[in-house]
C-alpha positions in Angstrom: 158.8 196.4 172.7 156.1 198.4 174.3 157.4 201.6 172.9 157.5 200.1 169.4 154.0 198.9 169.8 152.8 202.4 170.8 154.6 203.9 167.8 152.8 201.6 165.4 149.5 202.4 167.0 150.1 206.1 166.7 151.0 205.7 163.0 147.9 203.7 162.3 145.9 206.3 164.2 147.2 209.0 161.9 146.2 206.9 158.9 142.7 206.3 160.4 142.2 210.0 161.2 143.1 211.0 157.6 140.7 208.3 156.3 137.8 209.5 158.4 138.5 213.2 157.7 138.5 212.6 154.0 135.0 211.3 153.9 133.8 213.7 156.6 135.1 216.6 154.5 133.3 215.2 151.4 130.0 214.8 153.3 130.2 218.3 154.7 130.8 219.7 151.3 127.8 217.8 149.8 125.5 218.9 152.6 126.7 222.5 152.3 124.7 224.0 149.4 125.7 227.6 150.0 128.8 229.4 148.7 130.9 228.7 145.6 131.1 225.0 144.7 134.7 224.0 143.9 135.6 220.9 141.9 136.9 218.1 144.2 140.5 218.2 142.8 140.8 221.9 143.6 139.3 221.4 147.0 141.7 218.6 147.7 144.7 220.9 147.0 143.5 223.6 149.4 145.8 224.1 152.5 142.7 224.3 154.6 141.5 220.9 153.5 141.4 218.0 155.9 142.0 214.4 154.9 143.7 213.0 151.8 144.9 215.4 149.1 145.5 212.8 146.3 143.9 213.7 143.0 142.4 210.4 141.6 143.9 210.7 138.1 142.7 210.1 135.4 139.1 210.3 136.8 140.1 213.6 138.3 142.3 216.2 136.8 143.7 219.5 138.1 143.0 222.5 135.8 146.0 223.5 133.8 147.2 227.1 133.9 146.8 229.1 130.7 150.6 229.4 130.1 151.2 225.6 130.5 153.4 224.5 127.6 153.6 221.2 125.8 154.0 220.1 122.2 153.3 223.1 119.8 150.5 223.0 117.4 149.7 225.0 114.2 146.8 227.4 114.1 144.3 227.3 111.3 142.2 230.4 110.6 138.5 229.2 110.6 137.3 232.3 108.8 139.6 231.9 105.8 139.9 228.1 106.2 143.6 228.4 105.7 146.8 228.0 107.7 148.2 231.0 109.4 151.7 229.6 108.9 153.6 231.1 106.0 156.5 228.6 106.2 158.9 231.5 106.9 161.1 229.2 109.0 161.7 231.4 112.0 160.4 228.8 114.4 162.8 226.2 113.0 165.7 228.7 113.3 165.1 229.7 117.0 164.3 226.1 118.1 167.1 225.1 120.6 167.0 221.3 120.0 166.3 221.8 116.2 163.2 219.6 116.3 161.2 221.5 113.7 161.6 221.2 110.0 159.4 222.5 107.2 158.8 221.7 103.5 157.6 224.9 101.8 154.8 224.7 99.1 156.0 225.4 95.6 154.1 226.8 92.7 153.8 224.0 90.1 154.1 226.4 87.1 156.6 229.0 88.2 158.4 226.8 90.7 158.5 229.8 93.1 157.9 229.3 96.8 154.3 229.8 98.1 153.8 231.2 101.6 152.2 228.0 102.9 153.8 224.9 104.4 153.5 221.7 102.4 154.8 219.7 105.3 155.5 220.6 108.9 157.2 218.2 111.3 158.0 218.3 115.0 160.0 215.5 116.6 158.3 215.2 120.0 161.1 213.0 121.4 163.5 216.0 121.5 161.1 218.9 121.8 161.8 220.7 125.1 158.5 222.6 125.3 160.4 225.9 125.7 157.8 227.9 123.7 160.4 229.8 121.6 158.6 228.9 118.4 155.3 230.4 119.6 157.1 233.5 121.0 159.0 234.4 117.9 156.3 233.5 115.3 155.4 236.9 113.6 152.0 235.5 112.4 150.7 233.9 115.7 150.6 230.7 113.6 152.1 228.3 116.2 151.1 227.9 119.9 151.9 225.7 122.8 149.3 222.9 123.4 147.8 221.7 126.7 147.5 218.1 125.7 150.1 216.1 127.6 148.5 212.7 127.2 150.2 211.4 124.1 150.1 207.7 124.7 149.3 205.4 121.8 149.2 201.7 121.0 152.4 200.2 119.7 150.8 198.8 116.5 150.0 202.4 115.4 153.5 202.9 113.9 155.2 204.5 116.9 158.1 205.9 114.8 155.5 208.0 113.0 153.4 208.9 116.1 156.5 210.4 117.8 157.2 212.6 114.8 154.0 214.8 114.4 153.2 215.9 110.9 151.1 218.8 109.7 147.9 216.7 109.9 148.4 216.0 113.6 149.7 219.5 114.5 147.0 221.6 112.8 144.1 222.7 115.0 141.5 225.5 114.6 141.9 228.9 116.1 138.8 228.2 118.2 140.9 225.6 120.1 143.6 228.2 120.6 140.9 230.6 121.9 139.6 228.0 124.4 142.9 227.1 126.0 144.6 230.6 125.7 141.8 233.1 126.2 144.1 236.0 127.3 146.4 235.5 124.4 143.4 235.3 122.0 142.0 238.5 123.3 145.4 240.2 122.8 145.6 239.0 119.3 142.0 240.3 118.5 142.9 243.7 120.1 146.1 244.0 118.0 144.2 243.0 114.8 141.5 245.5 115.5 144.1 248.2 116.1 145.8 247.4 112.9 142.6 247.5 110.9 141.7 250.8 112.5 145.1 252.2 111.6 144.6 251.1 107.9 141.1 252.6 107.9 142.3 255.9 109.2 145.1 256.0 106.6 142.6 255.2 103.8 140.2 257.9 105.0 143.0 260.5 105.2 144.1 259.5 101.6 140.5 259.8 100.3 140.1 263.2 102.0 143.3 264.5 100.5 142.2 263.3 97.1 138.8 265.0 97.4 140.3 268.3 98.6 143.6 268.8 96.9 145.7 271.7 98.1 145.9 274.7 95.8 148.9 274.3 93.5 151.4 277.2 93.5 151.0 279.5 90.5 153.6 279.0 87.8 153.1 282.4 86.2 155.8 284.9 86.7 155.2 288.7 86.8 156.6 290.5 83.7 160.1 291.7 84.1 160.3 295.5 84.5 162.0 297.4 81.7 
């Protein structure tokens, strides 16, 4: 019995030590004004930290890595105020669980397809967040979101909330730039390189038109008798 009592006291001592170390660490951090100030959740996850390491969610949140993947979203070009998606259907074809389906816009007069989605749906109940849709999209029109808090009230038509439509999925490219800064910079660099290539080709064409090469003479010397 005495050994069991000692074990309980040792266990309670460990708990008490962690409790004291937690607030001692916070107090030391508050009083120390020098150095880089880290958010408390990051400091709690440090291997050098003493005390409790629990992040008090939702009051505290760990920062998400840039390549974190959750439900995809559609990117809207804020300069042209238009969707980047052309409803080509590649994302739906490469999707492993087939959770994407698209209704293409149709010209009311000619009845021909217009490169713009009329409707775009993603079934979030079967989306596996693999990122294939964003990886294979040739127009950078679909990206993986960071929003994993998708709770809702039951009276808000849950069967519709679980299937995201174009209205819910569409977000501006400024949002994409905020959560994917490296990807955004890459896209800007590729766009600038493409524009520079077009500009160089146009300048070469204009230069060739301004200075045409001398055409070969079509006159033939008279034949000798």
